[in-house]
C-alpha positions as CSV (number, residue, x, y, z in Angstrom):
1,M,2.9,57.6,-21.0
2,A,3.0,54.3,-19.0
3,L,1.5,56.2,-16.2
4,G,-1.1,57.6,-18.5
5,D,-4.0,56.9,-16.0
6,E,-2.5,59.4,-13.7
7,F,-2.5,63.2,-14.1
8,L,1.1,64.5,-14.6
9,P,2.0,68.0,-15.6
10,V,4.3,68.3,-18.7
11,K,7.1,69.5,-16.6
12,R,6.8,66.4,-14.3
13,K,6.7,64.1,-17.3
14,K,9.9,65.7,-18.8
15,S,11.7,65.4,-15.4
16,L,10.7,61.7,-15.0
17,A,11.9,61.0,-18.6
18,R,15.2,62.7,-18.0
19,R,15.7,60.8,-14.7
20,A,14.7,57.5,-16.3
21,W,17.4,57.8,-19.0
22,R,20.0,58.9,-16.3
23,N,19.1,55.8,-14.2
24,F,19.5,53.5,-17.2
25,V,22.9,55.0,-18.2
26,Q,24.1,55.0,-14.6
27,G,23.1,51.4,-14.3
28,L,25.3,50.5,-17.3
29,Y,28.2,52.3,-15.8
30,E,27.8,50.5,-12.5
31,T,27.4,47.2,-14.1
32,T,30.6,47.5,-16.1
33,R,32.5,48.5,-13.1
34,T,31.6,45.3,-11.4
35,L,32.5,42.9,-14.2
36,D,35.7,41.9,-12.6
37,A,34.8,42.8,-9.1
38,S,35.1,40.4,-6.1
39,A,32.1,39.2,-4.3
40,D,33.2,41.4,-1.3
41,A,33.3,44.5,-3.6
42,I,29.9,43.7,-5.0
43,S,28.5,43.4,-1.5
44,A,30.0,46.6,-0.5
45,S,28.5,48.5,-3.5
46,V,25.0,47.2,-3.1
47,A,23.2,47.0,0.4
48,I,20.5,44.4,1.1
49,E,17.2,45.1,2.8
50,G,14.9,42.3,3.8
51,E,17.2,39.4,3.3
52,E,15.5,37.5,6.1
53,Y,12.5,37.1,3.8
54,L,14.5,35.2,1.2
55,K,16.1,33.0,4.0
56,R,12.7,32.2,5.3
57,A,11.5,31.3,1.8
58,L,14.4,29.0,1.1
59,E,14.0,27.3,4.4
60,K,11.0,25.5,2.7
61,G,13.4,23.6,0.5
62,N,11.5,24.3,-2.8
63,G,13.6,27.1,-4.1
64,A,12.5,30.7,-4.7
65,I,11.4,32.8,-7.8
66,A,12.8,36.3,-7.4
67,L,10.1,38.4,-9.1
68,G,11.8,41.5,-10.4
69,A,11.3,44.2,-12.9
70,H,13.5,46.3,-15.2
71,L,13.8,48.8,-12.4
72,G,16.8,50.7,-10.9
73,N,19.9,48.7,-11.6
74,F,18.2,45.5,-12.4
75,T,21.4,43.8,-13.7
76,M,22.8,43.8,-10.2
77,I,20.1,41.6,-8.7
78,G,21.8,38.3,-9.7
79,P,25.4,39.4,-8.8
80,R,24.4,40.7,-5.3
81,L,22.5,37.6,-4.5
82,A,25.3,35.4,-5.7
83,A,27.8,37.5,-3.6
84,A,25.6,36.8,-0.6
85,G,26.0,33.1,-1.2
86,Y,22.7,32.4,-2.9
87,P,23.0,30.1,-5.9
88,S,21.2,32.0,-8.6
89,S,20.0,31.8,-12.2
90,I,18.3,34.4,-14.4
91,L,15.8,33.8,-17.2
92,V,16.6,35.9,-20.2
93,K,15.8,36.4,-23.9
94,H,19.0,36.1,-25.8
95,P,19.9,38.8,-28.4
96,P,20.1,37.6,-32.0
97,D,23.9,37.9,-32.2
98,Q,25.4,34.7,-30.8
99,R,28.7,36.4,-30.0
100,L,27.0,38.9,-27.8
101,T,25.0,36.1,-26.1
102,R,28.2,34.2,-25.3
103,L,29.8,37.4,-24.0
104,L,26.9,38.3,-21.7
105,E,26.7,34.7,-20.5
106,G,30.3,34.8,-19.6
107,Y,29.9,38.0,-17.7
108,R,27.1,36.5,-15.7
109,A,29.0,33.4,-15.0
110,K,32.0,35.5,-13.6
111,A,29.6,37.1,-11.2
112,G,28.2,33.7,-10.2
113,V,24.9,33.9,-12.0
114,K,23.8,31.0,-14.3
115,T,21.8,31.9,-17.5
116,I,18.6,30.2,-18.6
117,S,17.5,31.0,-22.0
118,A,13.8,31.8,-22.3
119,K,13.7,29.8,-25.6
120,P,13.0,27.0,-26.3
121,R,10.3,27.2,-23.7
122,R,10.3,23.6,-22.7
123,Q,13.9,23.5,-22.1
124,A,13.7,26.8,-20.0
125,A,10.9,25.3,-17.9
126,R,13.0,22.2,-17.3
127,Q,16.0,24.2,-16.2
128,I,14.0,26.5,-14.0
129,L,12.4,23.5,-12.3
130,D,15.7,21.9,-11.8
131,A,17.2,25.0,-10.2
132,L,14.1,25.2,-7.9
133,R,14.3,21.6,-6.9
134,Q,17.9,22.3,-5.8
135,N,16.6,25.0,-3.6
136,E,18.2,27.8,-5.7
137,V,17.0,31.2,-6.6
138,V,15.6,31.9,-10.2
139,I,15.3,35.6,-11.2
140,V,12.6,36.6,-13.6
141,L,11.8,40.0,-15.0
142,P,8.4,39.7,-16.7
143,D,7.7,43.3,-17.4
144,V,8.8,43.0,-21.1
145,F,5.5,43.4,-23.0
146,K,4.9,41.5,-26.2
147,P,3.0,42.7,-29.3
148,G,-0.3,40.9,-30.2
149,S,-2.9,39.6,-27.9
150,V,-3.8,41.2,-24.5
151,N,-4.1,39.1,-21.4
152,A,-3.7,41.7,-18.7
153,Q,-4.0,45.4,-17.6
154,F,-0.8,47.0,-16.5
155,L,-0.9,50.5,-15.1
156,G,-4.2,50.9,-16.9
157,A,-2.9,49.7,-20.3
158,P,-3.7,46.5,-22.1
159,V,-0.6,44.3,-22.3
160,Y,0.5,40.8,-22.9
161,I,2.6,39.2,-20.0
162,R,3.7,35.6,-20.1
163,R,2.2,33.4,-17.4
164,G,5.3,31.1,-17.2
165,P,6.6,32.2,-13.9
166,V,3.2,31.8,-12.2
167,T,2.7,28.2,-13.7
168,L,6.1,27.2,-12.6
169,A,6.0,28.6,-9.1
170,L,2.8,26.6,-8.6
171,R,4.1,23.4,-10.2
172,A,7.3,23.5,-8.1
173,G,5.8,24.7,-4.9
174,A,8.4,27.5,-4.9
175,A,8.2,30.7,-2.9
176,V,7.8,33.9,-4.8
177,V,9.7,36.8,-3.4
178,P,9.5,40.3,-5.1
179,V,13.0,41.9,-5.5
180,C,14.4,45.0,-7.0
181,V,17.6,47.1,-6.9
182,T,17.0,50.8,-6.6
183,R,19.1,53.9,-6.1
184,D,18.8,56.7,-3.7
185,A,19.5,60.4,-4.1
186,Q,23.2,59.8,-3.4
187,D,23.3,57.0,-6.1
188,R,23.7,54.3,-3.4
189,L,22.2,50.9,-4.5
190,T,20.0,48.7,-2.3
191,L,18.6,45.3,-3.0
192,H,15.2,45.3,-1.7
193,I,13.7,41.9,-0.8
194,S,9.9,41.9,0.0
195,P,8.0,39.3,2.0
196,E,6.9,36.2,0.0
197,I,3.8,36.5,-2.0
198,D,1.0,34.4,-0.4
199,L,-0.1,32.3,-3.4
200,V,-3.6,31.2,-3.9
201,K,-3.7,27.5,-3.8
202,T,-7.2,26.0,-4.0
203,G,-6.4,23.0,-6.1
204,D,-8.1,24.4,-9.3
205,R,-5.0,25.0,-11.6
206,Q,-6.9,27.3,-13.8
207,E,-8.4,29.5,-11.1
208,D,-5.2,29.4,-9.2
209,G,-3.2,30.4,-12.2
210,T,-5.5,33.5,-12.9
211,A,-5.6,34.6,-9.3
212,N,-1.9,34.4,-8.8
213,F,-1.2,36.1,-12.2
214,T,-3.2,39.0,-10.9
215,L,-1.0,39.0,-7.7
216,F,2.2,39.0,-9.8
217,I,1.0,42.1,-11.7
218,K,-0.1,43.9,-8.6
219,H,3.4,43.6,-7.1
220,L,5.0,44.6,-10.4
221,E,2.8,47.7,-10.6
222,G,3.7,48.5,-7.0
223,M,7.4,48.5,-7.8
224,V,6.9,50.8,-10.8
225,R,4.5,53.2,-8.9
226,R,7.0,53.6,-6.1
227,Y,10.1,54.2,-8.3
228,P,8.7,55.5,-11.7
229,E,11.7,57.4,-12.5
230,Q,13.8,54.3,-12.3
231,W,11.7,52.0,-14.5
232,C,13.0,51.1,-17.9
233,R,10.1,49.9,-20.1
234,L,11.3,47.7,-22.8
235,S,8.5,47.7,-25.4
236,P,8.3,46.1,-28.8
237,H,9.2,48.2,-32.0
238,T,6.6,46.3,-34.1
239,S,3.0,47.7,-34.4
240,P,1.0,47.2,-31.3
241,S,-2.3,45.4,-31.1
242,K,-5.3,47.6,-32.1
243,N,-6.6,47.1,-28.6
244,A,-3.4,48.6,-27.0
245,R,-3.0,52.3,-26.6
246,R,0.2,53.9,-27.9
247,I,3.3,54.0,-25.6
248,F,4.4,57.3,-26.9
249,P,2.5,60.6,-27.5
250,D,2.1,61.8,-31.1
251,F,5.1,64.1,-31.0
252,V,7.5,61.2,-30.3
253,Q,6.1,58.6,-32.6
254,P,8.9,56.5,-34.3
255,G,9.5,57.4,-37.9
256,L,8.7,61.2,-37.6
257,K,11.2,63.7,-39.1
258,L,12.8,66.1,-36.9
259,K,10.8,69.1,-38.3
260,E,7.5,67.1,-37.7
261,V,8.6,66.4,-34.0
262,K,9.3,70.0,-33.4
263,E,6.0,71.1,-34.9
264,R,4.0,68.6,-32.7
265,R,6.0,69.4,-29.6
266,S,5.3,73.0,-30.0
């Protein structure tokens, strides 16, 4: 349904859905296998393609924002960068359970990845700017859409995406490098690092912010369109804005009884 602006036969949609679920579960399995793995073991399990782009970006001395998405095995972006010797942090929204939060932070720390909580926002901004000023890599995955107001079109659908990464990149003068970890037909993982995004810098903060926000979305869409079967769309369970179309077709709407689902599917 996220690719609703493109014609896909029912058989193709079902295949994509199955493969997306398989990718997600496979990613969990791969991640748990590396919880106690050494840097060498992590490096051996995930290849790197385009590392020269990250090196070139960091040579400027203002740090780099690794623009990723919940694609492929996204949890391995940080550990693989850390294993390659790049000091890395990741911006995350903590779960409500503090015990789970501490557990996840501990796992990231063991893999050499620092955690930056998305809230409170001002504190998060300070931590991100501090990391960038130390010429480190900050990983952001902005493809988690929020309910409520709409500020962008993503894959043809109205969504709300936070502009924070764009604002901080401009403020810090940091490079923005698209990244993703994808799997091939043999389940081999590769960290793809793309060339630095050529940010618009005219001196007008508002216009630059809007123009670069559009660039960010374009790159995120490119990742998803290239690997649709590996994208995990994390969407809110609350009622969407009246301006946003439904994420699911009628026959899989939340709250339906099994009998109703079968009737609609038929």
